[in-house]
N, C-alpha and C positions, 0 to 999 in steps of 0.2 A: 504494500500500500504506500503510495507516495505521500511524503510529508508535506503538509500545508505550511507554507511560510508566509509571514507578513513582513512588509518592509519596515525596518526599524531605522529611523533617522540616526545619523551619527551625532556626536556631541557638537561638532562644527555646524552641521545643518540646523540643529536645534538653536544654537547660538545665533546663526544667521537669521532665523525667523523670530528672534526675541528682541527685546529692548534692553538687554543686559549691557552694562557699560563695557567699554573697551578693556578696562582694567580687570573686570570680572571675567570677561571672555579669555583674556590671557591667563588668568589664574586658573580657570577651569580646564583649559587645554593643557596647562602645565600639570595640574592635578591628575588629569586622565593618564598622563605619561608616568608621573612620579609617585602618585598615591600618598602624598604627604600634605598635612594641613598647611594653610598659609594665612596671611592676615585677612584674606577675603573669603576663605573657605575653612571654617572652624568645625571640629567635631571631637568628641572625647576619645581618649585612648581606649582601645578595645572595640571601637566601632569599625567594622570592616570597610576599608576605603571603596571597594567595589559596590557595596550597598549604599554608601554615602553618595557615590556618583550616580547610581540608579535613581535615588530619591531626588537629586538635583535635576537630573534629566527629565524626570516625570513632571517636576515643577515647571521647567522651561516649556515643555509641550503644553501643559494645562493652562499656563499663564503667560502666553507670548507677549502680551502688552505690558507686563509688569517690569518696571525699571529695577534691575537688580545690580547692586554694587558689591554686596557681600551676603553670605549666608552662614548661619550657624545651624548645624544639624545635630539634634539631640535624639538619639535613637537607642533602642534595645534590640539586639540581634539574637534571633533564635536560629535553629537549624534551617528552617525554610522561610523565615520571615524577618522583617525589619520594620519596627513600629516606632513612631516618635513624632517629632515636629521639626519643621524648618522655619527658622527665624530669619526674616529678610531685612537687610539694611539696619541691623541693630535694634530691631523691634518694630519697624514700620508696619510689617505684616507678619503673621504667623500662620502656618498651615500644618494640619495634622495629617499624617500619612500612615498607610498600612500596605507595605509591599510584601507579597506572599506568593512564592513560586509553587508551593503545594496547592494553594487555592487555584492558581492558574492551571496547573496540571490536572486537577480535578475537573475544572471547567472544560478542558480539552478531552477529558476521558483517558488521559495517559496514565498508565500503570507501569511500575518497575517490575523486576523479576519476582519480588516478594508480594506483589499485589497492592502496594502502597502507591499514592500519587507520585508520579515520576518528576519530582521537583528539580532534579538536575537537568533533565531534558527541557523542562519549562523555562528554567533560568537561562539556559543557553539559547533557546529559540526566541524567547520574548524579552530578555534583558529587563530594562526598566518598565516595560509594558506588563509586568507582573504586578503592577500597582493596583491593589484592590480598592483603595480609596485615597483621595487627596482632597482635603477640604479646608477652607479657611477656619481658623480657630476662633472661638468666641462668638 
């Protein structure tokens, strides 16, 4: 059976469609390559950089008109999920998110060898599009 694929925009494409500042753009492209926090992209130790990147990409796609100069991502990472909030520009806006590749695998009907939702397959196929919810806080 052929795998259904969906186009996933690159970080650069998401930035091109956004109103993110040039400084944030540079910081996010650097973060994508180096996976380390910066003055424009903050997150606590222990938060997986790949999940931080996915949360920020989902925000860029969902809020292309939002002017972003910096983000602080505060999340809790489980095996298949990453739940938390993204604070934009030092508190101008805050968004709650729930990224969950097991949920996405379940939605696709994908199962692994053990009959569990194939979260690895979903994470690879959908990346940041495993975002279950992303909503303004408050």
